[in-house]
C-alpha positions as CSV (number, residue, x, y, z in Angstrom):
1,I,-7.3,-13.6,-14.8
2,G,-5.9,-14.6,-11.5
3,Q,-4.7,-13.0,-8.3
4,S,-1.7,-14.2,-6.2
5,G,0.3,-13.4,-3.1
6,G,-0.6,-11.1,-0.2
7,P,-3.9,-9.2,-0.8
8,T,-3.9,-5.4,-0.9
9,A,-6.5,-2.7,-0.5
10,V,-6.6,-2.0,-4.3
11,I,-5.8,-5.4,-5.9
12,N,-9.5,-5.6,-6.9
13,Q,-9.2,-2.2,-8.7
14,S,-6.7,-3.9,-11.1
15,L,-9.1,-6.8,-11.5
16,V,-12.0,-4.5,-12.3
17,G,-9.9,-2.4,-14.7
18,A,-8.9,-5.6,-16.6
19,I,-12.5,-6.8,-16.7
20,E,-13.7,-3.4,-18.0
21,A,-11.1,-3.5,-20.8
22,L,-11.8,-7.1,-21.7
23,A,-15.6,-6.4,-21.8
24,G,-14.8,-3.6,-24.3
25,A,-12.7,-6.0,-26.4
26,Q,-15.5,-8.6,-26.3
27,R,-18.0,-6.1,-27.6
28,Q,-15.6,-5.5,-30.5
29,H,-15.3,-9.3,-31.1
30,K,-11.6,-9.3,-30.3
31,I,-12.0,-12.0,-27.7
32,G,-14.5,-14.6,-26.6
33,T,-15.4,-15.3,-23.0
34,F,-13.0,-14.5,-20.1
35,L,-12.7,-16.3,-16.9
36,G,-11.4,-15.7,-13.3
37,A,-9.3,-18.4,-11.7
38,R,-10.2,-18.9,-8.1
39,H,-7.1,-18.8,-5.8
40,G,-4.7,-18.0,-8.6
41,D,-2.6,-20.7,-10.2
42,R,-4.2,-23.3,-7.9
43,G,-7.5,-22.7,-9.5
44,I,-6.0,-22.8,-13.0
45,V,-4.5,-26.3,-12.5
46,S,-7.8,-27.6,-10.9
47,D,-10.0,-26.0,-13.6
48,D,-11.7,-23.9,-10.9
49,F,-13.0,-20.9,-12.9
50,L,-15.6,-18.2,-12.7
51,P,-17.2,-16.4,-15.7
52,L,-16.3,-12.7,-15.5
53,D,-18.2,-11.4,-18.5
54,N,-21.6,-9.8,-18.2
55,L,-21.2,-8.9,-14.5
56,D,-23.4,-6.1,-13.2
57,A,-21.7,-2.7,-13.3
58,D,-22.7,-1.8,-9.7
59,L,-21.3,-5.1,-8.4
60,L,-18.0,-4.5,-10.2
61,E,-17.7,-1.0,-8.6
62,R,-18.3,-2.5,-5.2
63,V,-15.7,-5.2,-5.9
64,G,-13.2,-2.6,-7.0
65,H,-13.7,-0.6,-3.7
66,T,-13.4,-3.7,-1.6
67,P,-10.0,-4.7,-0.2
68,S,-8.4,-8.1,-0.5
69,A,-8.5,-10.6,-3.5
70,A,-12.1,-11.0,-4.8
71,L,-11.0,-14.1,-6.7
72,G,-9.1,-15.5,-3.8
73,S,-5.3,-15.7,-3.7
74,T,-2.6,-18.3,-3.2
75,R,0.8,-18.7,-1.7
76,D,1.9,-21.5,-4.0
77,K,5.3,-21.1,-5.5
78,P,5.1,-22.7,-8.9
79,D,8.2,-24.3,-10.3
80,V,8.6,-25.5,-13.9
81,A,6.6,-28.6,-13.3
82,Y,3.7,-26.6,-11.7
83,C,3.8,-24.1,-14.6
84,R,3.6,-27.1,-17.0
85,R,0.2,-27.9,-15.4
86,I,-0.9,-24.3,-15.8
87,F,0.2,-24.4,-19.4
88,D,-1.7,-27.7,-20.0
89,S,-4.8,-26.2,-18.5
90,F,-4.6,-23.3,-20.9
91,K,-4.3,-25.7,-23.8
92,R,-7.3,-27.6,-22.7
93,H,-9.4,-24.4,-22.5
94,D,-7.9,-22.7,-25.5
95,V,-6.8,-19.8,-23.5
96,R,-5.1,-17.1,-25.6
97,Y,-4.5,-14.4,-22.9
98,F,-3.4,-14.8,-19.3
99,F,-3.4,-11.9,-16.8
100,Y,-1.8,-12.5,-13.4
101,I,-2.1,-9.8,-10.7
102,G,0.7,-10.2,-8.1
103,G,4.2,-9.5,-7.1
104,N,7.6,-10.7,-8.3
105,D,6.9,-14.4,-7.7
106,S,3.7,-14.0,-9.8
107,A,5.7,-12.3,-12.5
108,D,8.0,-15.3,-12.5
109,T,5.0,-17.7,-12.9
110,A,3.9,-15.6,-15.8
111,R,7.5,-15.6,-17.3
112,I,7.8,-19.4,-17.2
113,T,4.3,-19.9,-18.7
114,A,5.0,-17.4,-21.5
115,E,8.3,-19.1,-22.3
116,M,6.6,-22.5,-22.5
117,A,4.0,-21.1,-24.9
118,A,6.7,-19.6,-27.1
119,A,8.7,-22.8,-27.1
120,E,5.7,-24.8,-28.3
121,G,4.3,-22.2,-30.7
122,L,1.1,-21.7,-28.7
123,P,-0.5,-18.2,-29.4
124,L,-0.6,-17.3,-25.7
125,R,0.1,-13.7,-24.5
126,V,0.8,-13.3,-20.8
127,F,0.7,-10.0,-18.9
128,H,1.6,-9.5,-15.3
129,I,-0.3,-6.8,-13.4
130,P,1.8,-5.4,-10.5
131,K,0.7,-5.3,-6.9
132,T,2.5,-5.4,-3.6
133,I,2.4,-3.4,-0.4
134,D,6.2,-4.1,-0.2
135,N,6.8,-1.8,-3.1
136,D,9.8,-3.9,-4.1
137,L,9.2,-4.7,-7.8
138,R,12.0,-3.7,-10.1
139,T,11.6,-1.3,-13.1
140,T,8.4,0.3,-11.9
141,D,8.6,3.6,-9.9
142,H,6.1,2.2,-7.3
143,C,3.6,-0.6,-7.0
144,P,-0.2,-0.5,-6.7
145,G,-1.1,-1.5,-3.2
146,Y,1.8,0.4,-1.6
147,G,0.2,3.8,-1.3
148,S,-2.8,2.6,0.6
149,A,-0.8,0.4,3.0
150,A,1.7,3.2,3.5
151,R,-1.2,5.5,4.3
152,F,-2.3,3.0,6.9
153,V,1.1,3.0,8.4
154,A,1.4,6.8,8.5
155,L,-2.0,7.2,10.0
156,A,-1.5,4.5,12.6
157,H,1.8,6.2,13.7
158,M,0.1,9.5,13.8
159,G,-2.5,8.2,16.2
160,D,0.0,6.2,18.1
161,D,2.2,9.2,18.6
162,A,-0.8,11.2,20.0
163,D,-1.4,8.4,22.4
164,N,2.2,8.3,23.4
165,R,2.4,12.1,23.8
166,S,-0.5,12.0,26.3
167,L,1.0,9.3,28.6
168,N,4.7,9.4,27.7
169,G,6.7,6.2,27.5
170,I,8.4,4.2,24.7
171,K,6.3,2.6,22.0
172,I,7.7,0.1,19.4
173,N,5.7,-0.7,16.3
174,I,6.6,-3.7,14.0
175,V,5.7,-3.1,10.3
176,M,5.6,-5.5,7.4
177,G,8.7,-5.8,5.2
178,R,10.9,-8.8,5.2
179,D,13.5,-7.7,2.6
180,A,12.6,-4.1,1.9
181,G,11.8,-1.2,4.2
182,W,9.5,0.8,1.9
183,L,6.4,0.3,4.1
184,T,8.1,1.0,7.4
185,A,9.7,4.1,6.0
186,A,6.2,5.5,5.3
187,A,5.8,6.0,9.1
188,V,7.8,9.2,8.8
189,L,4.9,10.8,6.9
190,A,3.1,11.0,10.2
191,R,5.4,13.9,11.4
192,H,4.4,17.5,11.4
193,D,7.2,18.9,13.6
194,E,10.4,17.8,15.2
195,T,8.7,16.5,18.3
196,D,6.4,14.1,16.3
197,G,7.0,10.4,16.1
198,P,8.1,8.1,14.9
199,H,11.4,9.4,16.3
200,L,13.4,6.4,15.1
201,V,12.9,4.1,12.1
202,Y,14.8,0.9,11.5
203,L,14.9,-0.8,8.1
204,P,16.3,-4.0,6.5
205,E,18.5,-1.9,4.2
206,S,20.7,-0.7,7.1
207,D,22.7,-2.7,9.7
208,F,20.9,-3.1,13.0
209,N,22.9,-3.0,16.2
210,E,21.1,-3.5,19.5
211,D,23.5,-1.3,21.6
212,R,23.3,1.5,19.0
213,C,19.5,1.3,19.1
214,I,19.5,1.6,22.9
215,G,21.7,4.7,22.5
216,D,19.3,6.2,19.9
217,V,16.3,5.6,22.2
218,D,18.2,7.1,25.2
219,R,18.9,10.3,23.2
220,V,15.3,10.8,22.2
221,F,13.9,9.8,25.6
222,T,16.3,12.3,27.3
223,R,15.1,15.1,25.0
224,L,11.4,14.4,24.9
225,G,10.6,12.1,27.8
226,R,9.1,9.6,25.3
227,C,9.9,7.8,22.1
228,V,8.0,6.2,19.2
229,I,9.9,3.7,17.1
230,A,8.9,2.1,13.7
231,V,10.7,-1.2,13.0
232,S,10.6,-3.3,9.9
233,E,9.9,-7.0,10.7
234,G,13.0,-7.7,8.4
235,I,15.6,-5.8,10.4
236,R,18.9,-7.7,10.3
237,Y,22.4,-7.3,11.8
238,R,23.9,-7.1,8.3
239,A,22.0,-5.3,5.6
240,G,21.3,-7.6,2.6
241,D,22.1,-10.8,4.5
242,K,19.0,-12.9,4.8
243,K,20.7,-15.1,7.3
244,S,21.2,-12.3,9.8
245,L,17.5,-11.6,10.5
246,L,17.0,-10.5,14.1
247,A,13.6,-12.4,14.1
248,E,15.4,-15.6,13.1
249,K,17.6,-15.2,16.2
250,I,14.6,-14.9,18.6
251,M,12.1,-17.2,17.0
252,Q,12.4,-21.0,17.4
253,G,10.3,-23.2,15.2
254,G,7.2,-21.6,13.8
255,E,5.5,-21.7,10.4
256,V,7.5,-21.6,7.2
257,D,5.8,-20.8,3.9
258,A,6.3,-22.3,0.4
259,H,9.1,-19.8,-0.3
260,G,11.0,-21.0,2.8
261,N,10.3,-17.8,4.8
262,R,9.6,-18.0,8.4
263,Q,6.3,-16.3,9.3
264,L,7.0,-12.9,10.8
265,S,3.9,-10.8,10.5
266,G,1.6,-13.1,12.4
267,S,3.9,-13.2,15.5
268,G,4.5,-10.6,18.2
269,A,7.9,-12.1,19.0
270,L,10.0,-9.2,17.6
271,A,8.0,-6.5,19.4
272,D,8.2,-8.4,22.7
273,Y,11.9,-9.0,22.3
274,L,12.7,-5.3,21.5
275,S,10.4,-4.1,24.3
276,T,12.1,-6.2,26.9
277,L,15.5,-5.2,25.5
278,V,14.7,-1.5,25.8
279,K,13.1,-1.8,29.2
280,E,16.0,-3.6,30.7
281,K,19.0,-1.9,29.1
282,L,17.6,1.7,29.0
283,G,16.2,1.2,32.5
284,Q,19.7,0.5,33.7
285,I,21.1,3.6,32.0
286,V,18.4,5.9,33.3
287,A,18.8,4.4,36.8
288,S,22.5,5.0,36.8
289,R,21.9,8.7,36.0
290,T,19.2,9.3,38.5
291,H,20.6,7.0,41.2
292,A,17.2,5.6,41.7
293,A,15.3,2.5,40.6
294,T,13.5,3.3,37.3
295,K,10.6,1.4,35.8
296,L,10.1,2.5,32.1
297,R,6.8,2.3,30.4
298,V,7.6,0.3,27.2
299,R,5.0,-1.2,24.9
300,G,5.2,-3.0,21.6
301,D,2.6,-3.7,18.8
302,T,2.8,-5.8,15.6
303,F,0.6,-4.2,12.9
304,G,0.6,-7.5,11.1
305,Y,-2.0,-8.2,8.4
306,L,-4.1,-5.1,9.2
307,Q,-1.9,-3.1,6.9
308,R,-2.8,-5.0,3.7
309,S,-6.6,-4.7,3.4
310,F,-7.8,-2.0,5.7
311,P,-10.9,-0.2,4.2
312,T,-11.8,3.5,4.2
313,I,-8.2,4.8,4.3
314,I,-7.4,3.9,0.7
315,S,-5.1,6.3,-1.2
316,E,-7.0,7.9,-4.1
317,S,-4.0,7.8,-6.4
318,D,-3.3,4.2,-5.5
319,A,-6.9,3.1,-6.4
320,A,-6.9,5.0,-9.7
321,E,-3.4,3.7,-10.7
322,A,-4.3,0.1,-9.8
323,R,-7.3,0.2,-12.0
324,E,-5.4,1.8,-14.8
325,C,-2.7,-0.9,-14.6
326,G,-5.5,-3.5,-15.2
327,R,-6.7,-1.6,-18.2
328,R,-3.2,-1.1,-19.6
329,A,-2.4,-4.8,-19.3
330,V,-5.3,-5.7,-21.5
331,A,-4.4,-2.9,-24.0
332,Y,-0.8,-4.1,-24.2
333,A,-1.9,-7.7,-24.6
334,L,-4.3,-6.9,-27.4
335,A,-1.9,-4.6,-29.3
336,D,-0.4,-5.7,-32.6
337,P,2.6,-7.8,-31.5
338,A,4.5,-6.5,-34.6
339,G,4.0,-2.9,-33.6
340,P,6.7,-0.6,-32.3
341,D,7.7,-1.3,-28.7
342,A,5.1,-4.1,-28.5
343,L,5.7,-7.2,-26.3
344,A,4.1,-10.6,-26.8
345,S,4.2,-10.9,-23.0
346,G,5.2,-8.6,-20.2
347,S,4.3,-6.5,-17.2
348,V,2.9,-3.1,-16.6
349,A,5.2,-0.5,-15.1
350,I,4.8,3.0,-13.8
351,K,7.2,5.9,-14.7
352,R,7.4,9.0,-12.5
353,L,7.3,12.2,-14.5
354,S,7.4,14.7,-11.7
355,D,6.9,15.0,-7.9
356,N,5.2,18.4,-7.8
357,P,2.8,18.3,-9.4
358,Y,2.7,14.6,-9.1
359,A,2.5,13.0,-12.6
360,I,3.1,9.5,-13.9
361,D,2.9,7.4,-17.1
362,Y,2.7,3.7,-17.8
363,F,4.8,1.5,-20.0
364,P,5.1,-2.3,-20.8
365,T,8.3,-4.0,-19.6
366,A,9.6,-7.6,-20.1
367,L,8.7,-10.1,-17.5
368,G,12.4,-10.8,-16.8
369,N,12.7,-7.3,-15.6
370,V,10.2,-7.9,-12.8
371,A,10.3,-11.6,-11.9
372,R,11.9,-12.9,-8.7
373,Q,14.3,-10.1,-7.7
374,T,13.3,-7.4,-5.2
375,K,14.1,-3.7,-5.2
376,P,15.5,-2.3,-1.9
377,L,14.8,1.2,-0.6
378,P,17.8,3.3,-1.8
379,A,20.6,3.5,0.8
380,E,21.0,7.2,0.2
381,W,17.4,7.8,1.4
382,I,18.3,6.4,4.9
383,A,19.7,8.9,7.3
384,N,22.0,7.9,10.2
385,G,20.7,4.3,10.1
386,N,17.5,5.3,12.0
387,D,15.6,7.9,9.9
388,L,14.6,8.8,6.3
389,S,15.7,11.7,4.1
390,A,13.7,14.5,2.5
391,A,14.1,12.6,-0.8
392,F,12.0,9.7,0.5
393,I,9.3,12.0,1.7
394,R,9.1,13.7,-1.7
395,Y,8.8,10.3,-3.3
396,A,6.2,8.8,-0.9
397,A,3.9,11.7,0.0
398,P,2.0,11.8,-3.3
399,L,1.4,8.1,-3.2
400,V,-0.1,8.3,0.3
401,G,-2.1,11.5,-0.2
402,P,-3.0,14.3,2.2
403,L,-2.9,13.5,5.9
404,P,-4.7,15.3,8.7
405,R,-2.9,17.9,10.7
406,P,-3.2,17.5,14.5
407,G,-4.4,20.2,16.9
408,R,-2.5,20.6,20.2
409,L,-2.9,22.8,23.3
410,F,0.8,22.4,24.3
């Protein structure tokens, strides 16, 4: 078992779910020992393993409720040559089952490794266990890790809106999401009435225009005397065009990861740029109306890595589903490969049965259905380029869980 990519608040629930299922299989003599790879595929190629059988039940529960990757994670992007090293390690250690917890790049690593095993006739079964706060894996209704991160974003905006309401002004919050706006969209769950923020939401799935944004802020500010704005770090001038990222325009140099992506979440550059833009341009508009010099109170924050592994605000459904995905992966891998609908290798996916009452089911899907490609937030769920529809709220609310209702004197 390995963990890969950005950690989440519930990635260890999937790990523990898989360990529980494997321990049961071990007691039935279906498998021998099982190992955890430290730092994902990097640990596999360097033979850096931890025994995971016979762990204390109390320790496992505490691990399950602890955010971030208990085995350590990695940002390596394995190509075919790298996967060959993974495959060779499996042959050395007589590995028959490989479970990889991660996003679409992790699914691609699993796919390549499974294809190598099939080509060489090695009895290796590979199952990907989904996780990502970005919620952008194809085929599945939603991804473990998203609900808890979305809950953080909603609660953070609820608190930030209360702060903004008390002092007035304009507040801009930058939320994770390079290519998909699912996490930023969750900010709208903070609202209880039409005066609540965030009042504007900007996502990568819609074109961003600076002048139109200033006009949006002006309308809200004129009506309420304040404005809270949620902005995805991946906003772009042309939706779907990775070369039109606003952050790329304003950031010079900076760190680039193994996937060729410029670091966005660790920088406050976008928040600073948008704050300055609003202060200068909207300040001019307000001054022209009032015929007086106007100094607007504009602030910007970048939520950054806090969204991924924040304890205590974990979504109950997210935690339960993450653990069940780990269990299901083991069940699918140990199932008779000749059985109906069985897959020699695959990924665990979630199917939505109903919104109210919220109900789901699980099913195995081919690794090719999950690997590499991302799933954008549906364009029909975006309203006016700066808000979300009721359909998104119906979708996201059960994943986040109940939120507190504020009390107000005026």
